[in-house]
C-alpha positions in Angstrom: 3.4 124.9 142.9 3.7 123.6 139.5 2.3 120.2 138.2 5.8 118.5 138.7 6.0 119.5 142.3 2.7 118.5 143.0 3.1 115.1 141.7 6.2 114.7 143.7 4.5 115.9 146.9 1.6 113.3 146.2 4.1 110.5 145.7 5.7 111.5 149.1 2.5 111.7 150.9 1.5 108.1 149.8 4.9 106.7 150.8 4.7 108.3 154.3 0.9 107.4 154.8 1.8 103.7 154.4 4.6 103.9 157.1 3.7 102.9 160.7 4.2 105.9 163.2 7.5 106.0 164.9 6.1 104.9 168.1 4.7 101.6 166.6 6.7 98.6 167.6 6.0 95.2 166.2 6.8 92.3 168.5 10.3 91.0 167.5 13.0 88.7 169.0 15.6 90.0 171.4 18.4 90.5 168.6 19.9 93.2 170.7 19.4 94.9 173.9 19.4 98.1 171.9 16.2 97.1 170.4 14.5 97.4 173.7 15.1 101.2 173.9 11.8 102.9 173.0 12.4 106.6 172.3 9.2 108.1 173.5 10.8 111.5 173.6 10.7 111.7 169.8 7.4 113.3 169.9 6.0 116.6 168.4 6.5 118.5 171.6 9.0 118.5 174.4 7.6 118.3 177.8 8.1 121.5 179.9 6.9 123.5 183.0 4.6 126.4 181.9 3.7 127.8 185.4 4.5 127.2 189.0 1.6 128.5 191.5 1.0 128.0 195.2 -1.2 124.8 195.7 -4.2 125.4 198.0 -4.8 122.5 200.3 -8.2 122.1 199.0 -7.0 121.3 195.6 -4.4 118.9 196.6 -5.1 115.3 195.4 -1.9 113.5 196.0 -0.1 115.1 198.8 -0.8 117.3 202.0 1.3 119.5 204.2 1.6 118.7 207.9 2.7 120.8 210.9 4.3 118.3 213.2 4.7 119.3 216.8 7.4 117.3 218.6 9.7 117.4 221.8 13.4 117.3 221.2 16.0 115.4 223.4 16.1 118.4 226.0 12.3 118.5 226.4 11.9 121.7 224.2 8.7 121.7 222.0 9.6 122.3 218.1 7.6 122.5 215.1 8.5 120.6 211.9 6.9 121.0 208.4 6.7 117.9 206.2 4.7 116.8 203.0 2.9 113.5 203.3 1.1 111.3 200.6 -2.7 110.9 200.8 -2.5 107.6 199.0 -1.0 105.2 201.6 -3.1 102.2 201.8 -3.5 99.0 204.2 -0.1 98.0 203.8 1.5 101.1 205.4 3.8 101.5 202.4 3.5 104.3 200.0 5.5 102.9 197.0 7.8 100.3 195.5 10.8 100.6 193.3 12.1 97.6 191.4 15.7 96.6 190.7 15.5 94.0 187.9 18.1 91.2 187.1 17.6 89.9 183.6 19.3 86.6 182.7 19.6 85.5 179.1 21.5 82.5 177.8 23.9 84.4 175.5 24.2 88.0 177.1 25.4 89.4 180.4 23.3 89.9 183.2 21.6 93.1 182.7 19.0 95.5 184.6 16.1 97.8 183.3 16.0 101.7 183.8 13.5 104.1 182.8 13.6 107.6 181.6 10.7 109.9 182.5 10.1 113.6 182.5 9.5 114.9 186.1 7.9 118.4 186.2 9.2 119.1 189.8 12.7 119.2 188.4 11.9 120.2 184.9 14.0 117.3 183.6 14.2 113.8 182.3 15.1 111.5 185.1 16.6 108.3 185.1 15.1 105.8 187.5 14.0 102.3 188.5 10.7 101.2 187.5 8.4 102.2 190.4 5.0 103.2 191.5 2.4 103.5 194.2 1.0 100.7 196.2 -2.8 100.4 195.7 -5.1 100.3 198.7 -5.5 96.7 199.4 -2.3 95.7 197.5 1.0 94.2 199.1 4.3 95.9 198.1 5.3 92.5 196.6 2.4 92.4 194.4 2.8 96.1 193.5 6.3 95.4 192.5 5.4 92.8 189.9 2.5 94.9 188.7 4.5 98.2 188.3 7.3 96.4 186.5 5.1 94.9 184.0 3.1 98.2 183.5 6.2 100.3 182.9 8.5 97.9 181.1 6.4 95.0 179.8 8.6 92.5 181.7 7.4 89.7 184.0 9.4 88.1 186.5 9.8 86.4 189.9 10.2 88.3 193.1 13.8 87.4 194.6 14.0 89.9 197.4 11.9 92.9 198.9 13.5 95.3 201.4 12.0 96.4 204.7 10.3 99.6 204.7 12.7 102.5 203.9 12.8 106.3 203.5 14.7 108.4 201.2 14.0 112.0 202.3 12.8 112.0 206.0 13.8 115.7 206.6 11.0 116.8 204.2 8.5 114.0 203.7 6.7 111.2 205.7 6.8 109.1 202.4 8.3 105.6 202.8 8.8 102.7 200.1 10.2 99.2 199.7 12.8 98.2 197.1 12.4 95.0 195.3 14.6 92.8 193.2 12.8 90.8 190.4 14.4 88.3 188.4 13.6 88.0 184.8 14.7 85.0 182.7 14.7 85.2 178.9 15.3 82.6 176.3 16.7 82.9 172.7 14.1 84.1 170.3 11.8 85.6 173.0 9.6 88.5 171.8 9.8 92.0 172.9 7.2 92.6 175.7 4.7 95.6 175.3 4.4 98.3 177.9 1.0 98.7 179.6 1.2 102.4 180.4 -1.5 104.5 181.8 -2.9 107.5 179.9 -0.3 110.4 180.3 2.5 108.1 181.0 5.5 108.6 178.8 8.2 106.1 179.8 11.4 105.0 177.9 12.8 101.7 179.0 16.3 100.8 178.6 18.1 97.6 179.2 21.8 98.1 180.6 24.2 95.3 181.4 25.0 95.4 185.1 28.6 95.8 184.5 28.0 99.0 182.5 25.3 100.6 184.8 27.6 103.0 186.5 29.2 104.4 183.4 25.8 104.7 181.7 24.2 106.6 184.5 27.4 108.9 184.5 26.8 109.6 180.7 23.1 110.3 181.3 24.2 112.8 183.9 26.5 114.4 181.6 23.7 114.7 179.0 21.7 116.7 181.4 19.4 114.1 182.6 19.0 113.6 186.4 19.6 110.2 187.9 17.3 109.1 190.8 19.2 108.8 194.1 18.0 105.3 194.8 19.1 103.9 191.3 22.5 105.9 191.7 23.2 104.4 195.2 22.5 101.0 193.8 24.6 101.3 190.9 27.6 103.0 192.9 27.4 100.0 195.3 28.0 97.5 192.5 30.6 99.7 191.0 32.5 100.2 194.2 32.2 96.5 195.1 33.8 95.6 191.8 36.6 98.3 192.0 37.4 99.0 195.5 37.0 95.7 197.5 
């Protein structure tokens, strides 16, 4: 490296060292919904599955396998294999998912989706904000907590569903679906996420009338859309276009 090249490199390094990291985000006003998209996947390494092994029951922290003996409608004894969460608390509900309605004085009603890599499917998934209900927590409280942690937004619980299931042929897992209303004002600052260590979640605000098309585009890009979010978006789309 000659003296001229060394000088240029030193100048470039000083310039870069003064810049905040790409993941840094100063609080700012809601000038655009696009400003709420935090590209956490712009990182040095892409997530990937490096090995898949059989999990011994003694090492399973979050789930367990069950052998269910049951009697069918003719009285015949049968066996069913199922997965079950170990974390179910006193509420009897494993998890919550949160559909959000954001209201703003000068923008259309919108919702929040999150993008998150999921190792079991080795893909980035598009989902509702969601999470497990803590031991002594109610599903309603968990909904508001998880929304704030994963997106930074705070709101008012408008509705929560009865206990529902999504894959009863495979798992005993259940959940409740909450709807939280978030009211914003002109000039409000971007909220900061409160993610746990090891969580890499991108939040995206989408106008409700564009949600179905946005999820279709995500699918075309190779992302996997969570069934609960897809069903919710499809219901809105079909109500608008078919009824």
